[in-house]
C-alpha positions, -999 to 999 in steps of 0.1 A, spaced: -200 -61 468 -166 -57 461 -163 -61 420 -132 -81 408 -119 -47 392 -116 -27 428 -96 -56 442 -71 -58 418 -70 -19 421 -65 -21 459 -39 -53 454 -20 -28 427 -18 5 451 -9 -16 478 19 -30 461 29 2 443 26 19 485 55 -12 495 75 -5 468 70 29 462 113 34 463 123 5 440 98 22 419 106 54 414 148 41 412 140 17 382 119 34 361 131 73 369 162 72 380 171 108 382 147 112 395 148 90 431 186 109 434 167 142 432 144 134 460 152 132 497 133 99 509 145 106 545 118 136 551 92 106 539 59 104 518 24 105 524 -2 85 494 -33 105 485 -53 82 461 -85 89 486 -83 128 479 -80 119 438 -110 92 442 -128 119 459 -120 148 435 -127 127 406 -155 122 421 -170 158 423 -165 163 386 -183 138 371 
């Protein structure tokens, strides 16, 4: 069973992934101009979760 916090977290991650470039442009305009967006990118949120669990 999913708890509400997990469901909220999933929604936030989906929104951030969908609008990631716009997010970076708005909050970090200088960094946005230095990123080669044509190369693409990959979200590694699952890898981070595994590492955090292993540290506990």
